[in-house]
NULUMZA-419786 format. One record per residue: x, y, z of N, C-alpha, C in turn. Coordinates in steps of 0.2 Angstrom, whole numbers, plus 5000, padded with zeros to 4 digits. Layout:
BEGIN
XYZXYZXYZ/...
//
This chain:
BEGIN
489549784996489949764990489549804984/489949834980489749874975490049854968/489549854963489849834956490249884953/490849874951491349924949491149944942/490749914938490549934931490049984931/489750004937489250054937489550114940/489550164936489850234938489450264944/489850274949489550304955489450384954/489050404957488950484958489450514962/489850564959490450594962490250624969/489650654969489450684976489350634981/488950574979488850524984489450494987/489950484982490650454984490950494989/491050554988491350604992491050614999/490350614999490050615005490150555009/490150495006490350435010491050435013/491550455008492250455010492350505016/492050565015492150615020491950595027/491350555027491150525033491550475036/491850435032492250375034492950395036/493150455033493850475035493950495043/493350515045493450535052493550475057/493150415055493250355058493950325057/494250335051494950305050495450345054/495350405055495850445059495750425066/495150415069495050395076495450335078/495450285073495750215075496450215074/496750265071497450255069497950265075/498550235074499050235079499550285077/499750325082500350375081500950345082/501450355078502150325079502650385079/503050385084503550445084504150405081/504650445080505350425077505650365081/505450365087505750305092505250245091/504650245088504250185089503950175082/504250195077503950185070504050115067/504250075071504250005069504849975067/505450005066506049975064506349945070/506749895069507149855075507649905078/507749895084508249945088508949945085/509149885081509749885078509849925072/510249975072510250025067510650005061/511049945062511449925056511149865052/510549855053510249795049510149825042/510049785038509949795031509449845029/509549905026509049945024508749985030/509049985036508850025042508750105040/508250135043508150205041508850245043/509050285038509650335039509350395043/509750415048509550475052510050535050/510550525048511050575046511450565040/511850605038512250595032511950595025/511350635024511050635018511450675013/511450665007511750705002511450775002/511950825000511750894999511150904995/511150864989510550874985509850864988/509850814993509250794996509050855001/509550875006509450925011509250995008/509651005002509451074999508751074996/508551014993507851014990507351014996/507450995002506950995007507051045013/507251105011507251165015506551195016/506351225021505751255022505551305017/505951345014505851395009505651365002/505751295002505651264995504951244994/504551244999503851224999503451245004/502851265003502351275009502251215013/502251155010502051095014502651085019/503251095016503851085021503851135026/503651195025503651245030503151225035/502551205033502051185038502251125042/502651075039502851015043503351035048/503851085046504351105051504051145056/503551185055503151225060502851185065/502451125063502151085067502551035071/503151025068503650975071503450905070/503050885065502950815063502750805056/502950755053502750735047502150685047/501550705044500950665044501050615038/501150545040501250495035500650455035/500250445029499750405028499950335026/499750285030499950215028499350165027/499450115024498950065024499149995026/498649955028498849885030499049845024/499749835023499949795017500649765019/500649715023501249685025501649655019/502249655018502749685024502849755023/502449795019502549865019502249905025/501749885027501449915033501049865037/501149865043500849815048500949835055/500449815059500549825066500949775070/501349795074501849755078501449735084/501749685088501349665094501349725099/501849775099501749825104501349885102/500949875096500549925093500849975089/501449975088501850025083501749995076/501950035071501950015064502649995062/502649935059503249905056503249905049/503749885046503849875038504149925035/504149915028504549965023504350035024/503650045025503450115025503550145032/503550105037503750135043504450165043/504850125040505550145039505650205035/505250205030505250265025505050325029/504550325033504250375037504850405042/505150365045505650385049506250415046/506450395040506950425036506750495033/506250495030506050565028505950615033/505650595039505550635045506250665047/506750615047507450635049507750695044/507550685038507850735033507550805035/506850805037506550865038506650895045/506950855049507050875056506450875061/506050825059505350815063505250745065/504750735069504550665070504050635066/504050575064503450545060502850525064/502250545062501650525065501250485059/501250415061500950375056500250355057/499850375052499050365053498850315047/498450265049498250215044497550245041/497450225035496850245031496650185027/496050175026495850125020496050155014/496250115009496450135002495950174999/495350165000494850214997494850285000/495250295005495250365008495850395007/496350365004497050395003497050465000/496650464994496550534991496350584995/495750574999495450625003495950645009/496250595011496750615017497250665014/497450655008497950705005497550775004/497050775001496650834999496450875005/496250835011496050875017496650885021/497250875019497850885023497950845029/497550795030497650745036498250715035/498550705029499150675028499550715023/500250725024500650755020500950715014/500950655015501150605011500850535012/500750495007500450425008501050385006/501250345010501750285009501450225011/501150185006500650135008500750085002/501350074999501350024993500850044988/500850114987500250144983500450134975/499950104972500050094965499950154961/500350164956500150224951499650204946/499050234946498550214942498250284939/498050274933497750334929497150374934/496750334937496250354941496550394947/496950374950497250404956497650464954/497950464948498350524945497950584944/497250574943496850624942496750674949/496850634954496750674961497350684965/497950654963498550654967499150654963/499650684965500350674962500650614965/501150594961501550534963502350554963/502650524967503450534967503650484962/504350494961504650444957504550374959/504350324955504250254958504850224962/504750184967505250154970505250074971/504750054968504649974968504149954963/504149894960503649864956503349804960/502649804960502249764964501849724960/501949654959501549614955500949584959/500549554956499849534959499749454958/499349434962499149364962498349364963/498049314960497349304962497349254968/496849264972496749214978496049184978/496049114979495449074979495449034985/494849004986494848944991495248884989/495648854993496048804991495648744988/495048734991494548684990494148694984/494248754980493848774974494148734968/493848734963494048704957494448744953/494648804955495048854951495748834951/496048814945496748804944497148854940/496848894936497148934932496748994931/497049044927496649104926496049094921/496149044916495649024912495049004915/495148964921494648934925494148984928/494449044929494049104933493749144928/493949144921493649184916493049154913/492549154918491849124915491349164918/490749164915490149204918489949164924/489749204929489549174935490049174940/490649184938491249184943491249254946/491249264953491249324956491949344959/492149404956492749434959492649494963/493049494968492949554973493649584974/493749644975494349674976494249734981/494749764984494749814989494549884985/494049914988493849984985494450034985/494550064979495150104978495750074976/495750014975496349974973496449974965/496949954963497049944955496849874953/496649834957496549764955495949754950/495449804951494849804947495049804939/495449844938495649854931496049784928/496349754933496749694931496149634930/495649634934495149584933494749594926/494649654925494349674918494749644912/495449654913495949624908495949554908/496049514914496149444914495549404914/495049424918494449384918493849424916/493849454910493249494908492549464909/492549404908491849364909491549364916/492049374921491749364928491449434930/491049424935490749484938491249514943/491349584942491849614946491449664951/491649654957491349704962491949724967/491749774971492249804976491949814982/492349814988492149824995492649854999/492549895004493049925008493449865011/494149875011494549835015494549835022/494449895025494349915032494949885036/495549905034496149885037496349815036/496049775032496249705030496649705024/497049655023497549655017497149615011/496649575013496249535008495549525011/495149535006494349525008494249445009/494549425014494549345015493849325017/493449365020492749345023492349335017/492449375011491949355005492149295002/492749265002492949205000492649145005/492849165011492649105016491849095016/491549155016490749145016490449125010/490749125004490449104998490149164995/490249224997490049284994490349304987/491049274987491449284981491849224980/492049214974492449164972493249174971/493349234970494049254968494149324971/494849344973495049404975495749414972/496049474973496749484971497049534975/497649524977498049574981498849554978/499249594981499949594978500249524980/500849504976501149444977501549434983/501849494986502349494991502149464997/501549475000501349445006500949375005/501149335000500749274999500849225004/501449215007501649175012501249195019/501149255020500849285026500049265025/499849275019499049255018498949185019/499349145016499249075016499349045023/499749075027499849055034499249075038/499049135037498549165042497849135041/497649125034496949105033496949035031/496748995036496748915035496148885036/495548925037494948885038494348935035/494248925029494548885024495248905022/495648865019496348875017496248915010/496748955008496848985002497348954997/497248974991497748954986497849024981/498449034979498649084975498749064968/498449104963498449084956498849144952/499349124948499749174944499649154937/500149184933500049174926500149094924/500449054928500548984926500148944930/499648964933499148924937499348934945/499148884948499248884956499948894957/500148934962500848944964500948894969/501448854968501648794973502248804977/502648854975503248874979503048914985/503648934989503548974995503349044993/503549064987503349134984503349124977/502949174974502849174967503449194963/503649164958504249184954504049234949/504549264946504349324942503949304936/503949244933503549234927502849204929/502749204936502049194938501649254940/502049304942501749364945501349404939/500749434941500349464936500449544936/500549564930500649644929500849684934/501549684936501749724941501549804940/501349834946501149904946501849944948/501850004946502350044949502150074955/502550074960502350094967502750154969/502350204971502650274972502350304979/502550364981502250394986501750444983/501150444987500650494985500650564988/500550614984500650684987500150724984/499950784988499450824985499650864979/499250884975499350914969499550984969/499551014974499651094974500351114976/500851064977501451094979502051054976/502251074970502851044966503451044970/503551094975504251094979504251034983/503651014986503650954990503850894986/503550884980503750834976504450824974/504750884973505450884972505850864978/505650884984506050854990505950784990/505350754990505250684990505650644985/505650674979505950634973506750634974/506950694977507750694979507850634984/507450624989507550574994507450504990/506950494986506850434983507450414978/507750464975508350454971508950434975/509050464980509550434985509450364987/508850354990508650294993508750234988/508550244982508550194977509250184974/509550234972510250234969510750204973/510650214980511150194985511050124986/510450094984510250024986509950014992/509850074996509550065003508850045003/508450064998507750054997507649974996/508049954991508049884989508249834995/508749854999508949825005508349825010/508049875011507449885016506849835014/506749835007506149795005506349725006/506949705004507149635005507149615012/507349655016507349645024506649625026/506249665024505549655027505149595024/505349585017505049525014505249465017/505849465020506149405023505849385030/505549435033505249425040504649385040/504549355046503849315047503349365050/502949385046502449445049501749415050/501649345049501049325049500749325056/501149325062500849335068500549275071/
//
């Protein structure tokens, strides 16, 4: 666990990430267009479209429009970087990837006429995956942050993702004010945007980060008493509260502990814009992805897809 207020040496970080990315690639699961995680029923809400894309989309995604697209077409596969973030990305019982981003991978691959290959990465490795061309695109409910924008391009946003603090249910924390005290220990996943939110909402607390290593929440830090508070997005709250019961968790939003089945809009903390991450060297690729995002959002297909997966029981 490392203190986020201490500036790390760029050389050391890149060396650690470069070494780690090899491990991340080794444990990933490849998903083809037939096993990317969507149910077999093609007519369910938000199902990946495979044909009938608007001319504006297909024209923007031709091989001569971008060296990245040309390479994808040549190899016959779209390398999609994903992160563990249910209901956006999660492993299904058969080992394939499911969720919003698995659907998105299928759909963009169909536009390009190739198969999707989905590889999971820790969020601290997403930028390097793009820079090293291990991934053509990162679809991992990726927040747009100023720090990330220095190293990668982003597509047009397709979702707003709010946050919640998570504490042990048996703790005395009932509100954000309770956590904003010296001696309170906050931990978040390395590479995530939650560190900045902690600095904003609980500046008196100690702020540290640690690799998620495929987890959605750094639960072991809370369970073992190494940290008092963590933070992840609001969408999987029900999944987290069901999965982690010993000790149990509680979610805290703008109005204190969340008591309903899901957080309401006035309880969710500072929604981030969510977009696809892309390499910085190919504006033609970004134009293609943006054309697809425009179609998926204006048609309502993306909202339907997100709503469908949010309604599923993914706790396992």
